[in-house]
C-alpha positions as CSV (number, residue, x, y, z in Angstrom):
1,X,5.3,-2.4,-0.2
2,X,2.6,0.2,-0.4
3,X,3.3,3.7,-1.8
4,X,6.7,3.7,-0.2
5,X,7.2,7.4,1.2
6,X,4.4,8.6,-0.3
7,X,3.3,10.7,2.9
8,X,6.6,12.6,1.6
9,X,4.4,14.0,-0.8
10,X,2.6,15.9,1.9
11,X,4.9,18.8,1.6
12,X,3.1,19.4,-1.5
13,X,-0.4,18.5,-0.3
14,X,-0.3,20.9,2.8
15,X,-1.8,24.0,0.5
16,X,-4.8,21.5,-0.2
17,X,-5.3,20.4,3.6
18,X,-8.8,21.8,4.4
19,X,-6.7,22.5,8.1
20,X,-4.2,24.5,6.4
21,X,-4.7,27.6,8.6
22,X,-4.3,25.5,11.7
23,X,-1.4,24.0,10.4
24,X,-0.1,27.5,9.6
25,X,0.5,28.0,13.6
26,X,2.9,25.1,13.4
27,X,6.3,27.0,13.5
28,X,7.7,24.5,11.0
29,X,7.1,21.3,8.8
30,X,9.8,19.2,10.2
31,X,12.3,17.2,8.0
32,X,12.7,13.5,7.6
33,X,16.1,13.7,9.4
34,X,16.0,12.1,12.7
35,X,15.5,14.4,15.4
36,X,14.1,14.1,19.3
37,X,10.8,12.1,17.9
38,X,11.9,10.1,14.8
39,X,14.9,7.3,15.1
40,X,16.6,5.4,12.4
41,X,15.0,1.8,12.2
42,X,16.9,-0.6,14.8
43,X,17.8,-4.2,13.2
44,X,18.0,-5.9,16.3
45,X,14.9,-4.4,17.8
46,X,12.3,-7.4,18.1
47,X,9.2,-7.5,16.1
48,X,6.4,-8.6,18.5
49,X,2.6,-9.1,17.5
50,X,-0.3,-7.7,17.7
51,X,1.4,-4.7,19.2
52,X,3.9,-4.1,15.7
53,X,0.7,-3.9,14.0
54,X,-0.3,-0.7,15.6
55,X,1.5,2.4,14.9
56,X,5.0,3.4,15.3
57,X,5.3,7.0,16.9
58,X,9.3,7.3,15.8
59,X,8.6,6.6,12.7
60,X,8.3,9.5,10.2
61,X,6.2,7.7,7.8
62,X,3.9,4.7,8.2
63,X,1.0,2.8,6.3
64,X,-1.3,-0.1,6.6
65,X,-2.5,-1.2,3.2
66,X,-5.2,-4.1,2.3
67,X,-6.2,-5.0,-1.4
68,X,-8.3,-7.7,-2.3
69,X,-10.5,-9.8,-4.7
70,X,-13.9,-10.7,-3.8
71,X,-17.0,-12.4,-5.5
72,X,-20.6,-12.0,-5.1
73,X,-23.3,-14.9,-5.1
74,X,-24.6,-13.1,-8.2
75,X,-21.2,-14.1,-9.8
76,X,-19.8,-10.4,-9.6
77,X,-16.2,-10.0,-9.2
78,X,-14.8,-7.0,-7.5
79,X,-11.7,-5.3,-6.4
80,X,-11.0,-3.3,-3.3
81,X,-8.0,-1.0,-1.9
82,X,-8.0,0.7,1.4
83,X,-4.9,2.4,2.6
84,X,-4.2,4.5,5.8
85,X,-1.4,6.8,5.9
86,X,0.1,8.6,9.0
87,X,2.6,11.0,8.5
88,X,4.7,12.9,11.7
89,X,4.6,16.7,10.7
90,X,6.3,17.7,14.3
91,X,9.5,16.1,15.4
92,X,9.2,17.0,18.9
93,X,9.4,14.2,21.2
94,X,7.0,15.6,23.6
95,X,3.4,16.4,22.7
96,X,2.8,19.6,21.2
97,X,1.6,22.3,23.8
98,X,-1.3,24.2,21.4
99,X,-4.2,22.1,21.2
100,X,-4.0,23.2,17.4
101,X,-0.7,22.5,16.3
102,X,-1.0,19.3,14.5
103,X,1.4,16.2,15.4
104,X,0.7,13.9,12.6
105,X,-1.4,14.0,9.5
106,X,-3.4,11.2,8.3
107,X,-4.5,10.4,4.9
108,X,-6.5,7.4,3.1
109,X,-7.3,6.2,-0.1
110,X,-10.5,3.8,-1.3
111,X,-10.4,2.4,-4.6
112,X,-13.1,-0.2,-6.0
113,X,-12.8,-2.1,-9.5
114,X,-16.2,-4.0,-10.7
115,X,-14.9,-6.3,-13.0
116,X,-18.2,-7.1,-15.2
117,X,-19.2,-3.1,-15.4
118,X,-15.5,-2.2,-16.5
119,X,-15.2,0.5,-13.8
120,X,-13.2,1.9,-11.2
121,X,-13.7,4.6,-8.6
122,X,-11.5,6.0,-5.7
123,X,-11.8,8.7,-3.2
124,X,-9.2,10.3,-0.7
125,X,-9.2,11.8,2.9
126,X,-7.0,14.0,4.9
127,X,-7.2,14.8,8.6
128,X,-4.9,15.7,11.4
129,X,-5.2,13.8,14.7
130,X,-8.5,14.5,16.3
131,X,-11.9,12.7,17.9
132,X,-14.0,12.0,14.9
133,X,-11.3,13.0,12.4
134,X,-8.5,10.1,12.4
135,X,-6.1,8.2,14.3
136,X,-4.0,5.0,14.9
137,X,-3.3,3.3,18.1
138,X,0.0,2.0,19.2
139,X,-0.9,-0.7,21.4
140,X,-2.3,-2.7,18.5
141,X,-3.9,-2.1,14.6
142,X,-6.7,0.1,15.1
143,X,-6.5,2.8,12.4
144,X,-9.3,5.2,11.1
145,X,-10.1,8.2,8.9
146,X,-13.6,9.5,10.1
147,X,-15.9,6.5,9.3
148,X,-13.3,4.1,7.3
149,X,-12.0,1.9,9.9
150,X,-9.3,-0.8,10.3
151,X,-9.1,-3.1,13.5
152,X,-7.7,-6.0,15.0
153,X,-10.4,-8.1,16.8
154,X,-9.7,-11.5,18.2
155,X,-7.0,-12.1,15.6
156,X,-9.0,-11.2,12.9
157,X,-9.0,-7.8,11.0
158,X,-12.4,-5.9,10.5
159,X,-12.7,-2.9,7.7
160,X,-15.3,-0.9,6.9
161,X,-15.2,2.1,4.3
162,X,-18.0,3.9,2.3
163,X,-18.2,6.4,-0.3
164,X,-20.9,7.8,-2.5
165,X,-23.2,5.1,-1.8
166,X,-21.2,2.2,-1.8
167,X,-20.0,0.4,1.1
168,X,-17.8,-2.5,1.9
169,X,-17.5,-4.1,5.3
170,X,-15.3,-7.2,5.7
171,X,-14.0,-9.7,8.4
172,X,-10.4,-10.8,7.3
173,X,-9.2,-14.2,8.9
174,X,-5.3,-14.8,8.5
175,X,-4.4,-18.4,7.0
176,X,-1.1,-17.3,7.8
177,X,1.4,-15.8,10.1
178,X,2.8,-12.6,9.5
179,X,5.7,-12.4,7.0
180,X,8.9,-9.9,7.4
181,X,10.3,-9.0,4.5
182,X,13.9,-8.3,4.4
183,X,16.8,-9.3,6.6
184,X,14.9,-9.0,10.2
185,X,11.7,-7.3,8.2
186,X,14.1,-4.3,7.3
187,X,13.1,-4.0,3.7
188,X,15.9,-1.9,1.3
189,X,15.1,0.4,-1.3
190,X,18.1,2.4,-2.1
191,X,21.7,2.6,-1.2
192,X,21.5,5.3,1.5
193,X,20.7,4.6,5.2
194,X,17.8,6.2,5.9
195,X,16.5,4.4,2.2
196,X,14.8,1.3,4.5
197,X,11.6,0.1,5.9
198,X,10.3,-2.1,8.1
199,X,7.8,-4.2,6.2
200,X,5.4,-7.0,7.3
201,X,2.4,-8.6,5.6
202,X,-0.5,-11.1,6.4
203,X,-0.3,-12.2,2.7
204,X,-3.4,-14.6,2.6
205,X,-6.6,-13.2,4.6
206,X,-10.1,-15.2,4.1
207,X,-12.3,-12.3,3.4
208,X,-16.1,-12.5,4.1
209,X,-18.8,-9.7,4.3
210,X,-21.0,-7.4,2.9
211,X,-20.5,-4.9,-0.4
212,X,-23.3,-2.3,-1.0
213,X,-23.9,-0.6,-4.1
214,X,-27.0,0.8,-5.8
215,X,-29.1,0.4,-2.9
216,X,-28.6,-3.2,-3.1
217,X,-26.2,-5.1,-0.2
218,X,-24.7,-8.4,-1.4
219,X,-22.7,-11.3,0.6
220,X,-18.8,-11.5,-0.6
221,X,-16.3,-13.9,0.0
222,X,-12.7,-14.0,-1.6
223,X,-9.0,-13.4,-0.5
224,X,-7.1,-10.2,0.7
225,X,-3.7,-9.1,1.3
226,X,-2.5,-6.9,4.2
227,X,0.9,-4.7,4.6
228,X,2.0,-2.4,7.1
229,X,5.4,-0.4,6.6
230,X,6.9,2.3,9.1
231,X,10.5,4.2,8.5
232,X,11.9,7.6,7.4
233,X,10.2,7.5,4.0
234,X,13.1,7.8,2.0
235,X,13.3,5.4,-1.3
236,X,16.5,7.3,-2.4
237,X,17.6,9.8,-4.7
238,X,18.1,8.2,-7.9
239,X,14.8,5.9,-7.9
240,X,12.4,6.6,-10.5
241,X,9.4,4.6,-9.0
242,X,8.6,1.0,-8.3
243,X,6.4,-1.8,-9.6
244,X,5.0,-3.8,-6.6
245,X,3.2,-7.4,-7.3
246,X,1.2,-9.5,-4.5
247,X,0.0,-12.7,-5.9
248,X,-2.4,-15.4,-4.6
249,X,-1.4,-18.4,-6.2
250,X,-4.3,-21.5,-6.8
251,X,-1.7,-23.8,-5.3
252,X,-1.6,-22.3,-1.9
253,X,1.6,-20.2,-2.1
254,X,1.7,-16.0,-2.0
255,X,4.4,-14.0,-3.8
256,X,5.2,-10.5,-3.2
257,X,8.1,-8.8,-5.5
258,X,8.9,-5.0,-6.2
259,X,10.8,-3.7,-8.8
260,X,12.5,-0.6,-7.9
261,X,13.2,1.6,-10.8
262,X,16.6,3.8,-11.6
263,X,16.8,7.0,-13.5
264,X,16.9,5.3,-16.7
265,X,13.8,2.7,-15.7
266,X,15.9,-0.3,-15.3
267,X,15.6,-2.4,-12.5
268,X,17.9,-1.8,-9.7
269,X,19.8,-4.0,-7.1
270,X,17.2,-3.2,-4.7
271,X,14.2,-5.2,-6.0
272,X,13.3,-8.0,-4.0
273,X,10.6,-10.1,-2.9
274,X,9.3,-13.0,-0.8
275,X,7.5,-16.1,-1.9
276,X,5.7,-17.6,0.9
277,X,5.0,-21.4,1.2
278,X,1.5,-23.0,1.5
279,X,2.5,-23.9,5.4
280,X,3.7,-20.1,5.9
281,X,7.3,-20.5,5.3
282,X,8.6,-17.3,4.0
283,X,11.8,-17.4,1.5
284,X,13.6,-14.5,0.6
285,X,13.7,-13.3,-3.1
286,X,16.9,-11.2,-4.3
287,X,16.9,-8.8,-7.4
288,X,18.4,-11.8,-9.5
289,X,15.8,-14.3,-8.5
290,X,13.1,-13.1,-10.3
291,X,12.4,-11.3,-14.0
292,X,9.4,-9.2,-15.2
293,X,8.7,-9.0,-18.7
294,X,6.2,-6.0,-20.1
295,X,4.2,-7.3,-22.8
296,X,1.5,-4.3,-23.2
297,X,1.1,-0.8,-22.5
298,X,-1.9,1.6,-21.5
299,X,-2.0,5.5,-21.9
300,X,-3.9,7.4,-19.3
301,X,-6.3,10.0,-20.5
302,X,-6.4,11.7,-17.1
303,X,-2.2,12.1,-16.2
304,X,-1.0,11.3,-19.7
305,X,1.2,8.4,-18.1
306,X,1.8,5.2,-20.2
307,X,2.0,2.5,-17.9
308,X,2.9,-1.5,-18.2
309,X,-0.4,-3.1,-18.5
310,X,0.7,-6.8,-19.0
311,X,3.7,-8.6,-17.5
312,X,5.2,-12.1,-18.0
313,X,6.8,-13.1,-14.3
314,X,9.0,-15.7,-13.7
315,X,10.7,-16.8,-10.4
316,X,12.9,-19.8,-11.9
317,X,13.8,-21.0,-8.3
318,X,10.3,-21.4,-7.3
319,X,8.8,-23.3,-10.6
320,X,6.8,-20.0,-11.1
321,X,6.0,-18.7,-14.5
322,X,2.9,-16.9,-14.8
323,X,1.1,-13.9,-16.5
324,X,-0.3,-10.9,-15.1
325,X,-3.4,-9.4,-16.9
326,X,-5.2,-6.2,-15.6
327,X,-9.1,-6.7,-15.2
328,X,-9.6,-3.3,-16.2
329,X,-7.0,-1.1,-17.8
330,X,-7.7,2.4,-16.0
331,X,-7.3,1.7,-12.4
332,X,-5.4,4.8,-11.9
333,X,-5.1,7.2,-8.9
334,X,-4.9,11.0,-9.1
335,X,-4.5,11.8,-5.8
336,X,-4.2,15.8,-5.9
337,X,-6.6,16.4,-2.6
338,X,-4.5,14.2,-0.4
339,X,-0.8,12.7,-1.4
340,X,-0.5,14.4,-4.9
341,X,1.3,11.1,-5.9
342,X,-0.4,9.5,-9.4
343,X,0.0,5.9,-9.5
344,X,-2.1,2.8,-10.7
345,X,-2.7,0.1,-8.1
346,X,-5.5,-2.8,-9.6
347,X,-7.1,-6.1,-9.6
348,X,-5.4,-8.6,-12.1
349,X,-5.4,-12.1,-13.1
350,X,-3.1,-14.6,-12.8
351,X,-2.7,-17.1,-15.7
352,X,-0.5,-19.7,-17.7
353,X,1.9,-17.5,-20.3
354,X,0.5,-17.3,-23.0
355,X,-2.8,-19.1,-22.0
356,X,-5.9,-18.2,-20.2
357,X,-5.3,-21.0,-17.6
358,X,-5.8,-19.6,-14.3
359,X,-2.8,-19.8,-12.2
360,X,-4.5,-17.4,-9.3
361,X,-4.9,-13.3,-8.7
362,X,-3.0,-10.6,-8.0
363,X,-2.8,-6.8,-7.2
364,X,-0.2,-4.4,-8.6
365,X,0.6,-1.1,-8.0
366,X,3.1,1.0,-10.0
367,X,4.5,4.4,-9.2
368,X,6.8,7.0,-11.2
369,X,5.2,6.9,-14.4
370,X,3.3,10.2,-14.7
371,X,6.6,12.6,-15.0
372,X,7.8,14.9,-12.5
373,X,4.2,14.7,-10.7
374,X,4.3,11.1,-10.5
375,X,5.9,10.6,-7.3
376,X,4.9,13.7,-5.3
377,X,7.5,14.9,-3.2
378,X,9.9,12.2,-3.9
379,X,11.7,14.1,-6.0
380,X,13.1,15.9,-2.9
381,X,15.1,12.7,-1.6
């Protein structure tokens, strides 16, 4: 799941948008309700690839998201997150008459974790559609925000991102077929009819390429995870946040879990997940199929938020019992220049509970812990 409906926070982000004078020419920012352009998801619609890896113009909110952990030949361990968001700000089915009237906004986050150095860095971007600015193709996966790019070429994913002299350039090769989460790829987050998204993943991507930093480039290899979601952007009015886990297990299985948290902080019945077997078979998991026990906390100096900082995760029906441990405590993004969502997203180890024996690697995302600002405009749902 990636920052579900994160682009709804754009209502608050427009004041920071560098094209605000241009945006002021738009008569209004459309609501998330369906209209001429934005349509409710059709459970009967067939999902086809590579087309459905591309953009969906009738979806109010959409994002493409890659995380991974990489190793260099010199022994360094690195984590990365590259996310592209598209949100429709015009509900007109036809193209806008004025070239200055923005139809979509594109946002992006790029984060890096250096495990040995104990450092975490991130940056963010926001643009409207335009040559040299940002775009997302509809016929296949090809999204960009300035020079940051994620594209499918010959069945492989190619990505590039840079920031402050640091660059990552990777070729990602799927080792398993696409996974549809939820019934027919419809992932429900709340009781409201609109609180649902299409959710597709490539859970195990062999990753090869180059990492450049400090004027030096090193070859890297590892595993990555690709998510793609689209829909109305709603997560339900009583949702306080969520905790998302993506695990690459050493036995070849992959595990995705998300815990939706209600206003009291307890898990809701819309928490769910998917276990992906070594052969690619996907087994859906409901809220009663797994448990998450928080065993440590970490408080952010930047936002004041207190986050869970270690978990014991159990999926009895799959024989999974694992401890998930952040590799760096501070992997928080405070995205005041784009989505205005404060969240924690970081690289983790997966071990046998109470032991350092390795079981795999993971990425974890947590939202809604930073008070009223933690979900941006989600409180408007």
